[in-house]
C-alpha positions, 0 to 999 in steps of 0.5 A, spaced: 088 743 743 095 745 745 096 744 753 102 746 757 108 742 757 106 740 750 111 739 745 111 742 738 115 741 731 117 748 728 115 749 721 119 754 719 127 755 717 129 759 724 133 753 726 129 750 732 127 743 731 122 742 737 119 747 742 115 746 749 109 750 751 110 754 757 104 759 757 098 761 754 096 769 752 088 770 751 085 770 758 089 768 765 085 762 767 086 759 760 088 752 760 089 750 752 090 753 745 087 752 739 089 753 731 092 760 730 093 762 737 099 765 740 103 761 746 110 762 749 115 756 748 121 754 750 126 751 745 128 744 746 132 742 740 136 746 735 140 745 729 147 746 730 150 753 729 144 757 728 142 764 732 137 761 736 139 759 743 136 753 747 132 754 753 130 761 751 123 763 751 119 766 744 112 767 742 109 761 737 103 761 733 100 754 732 098 752 725 096 745 726 094 740 731 093 733 732 086 734 735 080 735 730 079 743 727 073 745 724 074 749 718 069 755 715 066 751 710 064 746 715 069 740 714 074 738 719 081 737 719 086 734 723 094 734 722 099 728 724 103 733 728 103 739 733 106 745 729 108 752 730 111 758 727 116 762 731 115 770 733 120 774 737 117 778 743 114 784 738 110 778 734 115 779 728 116 772 724 123 770 725 123 765 719 123 766 711 120 760 709 114 755 712 115 748 710 108 744 709 101 746 708 098 752 712 090 753 713 086 759 710 083 760 717 090 763 720 088 769 716 082 770 721 086 768 727 091 774 726 087 779 730 093 781 734 097 783 728 097 788 723 093 786 716 100 787 713 104 782 717 099 777 717 099 777 709 106 777 709 107 770 714 102 767 709 105 769 703 111 765 706 108 758 705 107 755 698 100 751 700 094 753 703 089 748 705 
């Protein structure tokens, strides 16, 4: 579960190290986000000489969380870090590579994107769990 002001590690090669959650999308009274949901984030740490600036607001997809998540086959998974992928304001993926494993449940959670965009994001990852 991701709450407001939770720090996330970025799992792609956009140039950002960590971000902070600002706002949730689905529902006005929502207080937490789960796997494969979109949140708005502010960038807190970046690599030097990248086109992404600090303290700017981007969209983010949560791809793993520290809390237990139930998979479609009935098993549970848990990650060591909260991780996400950066998107622009039109929900286009900013990176060209995803580091680390990505759960297969993200394919069902991409109801906000076209089918082509969601498959393209998953194809950037090497490992599906």
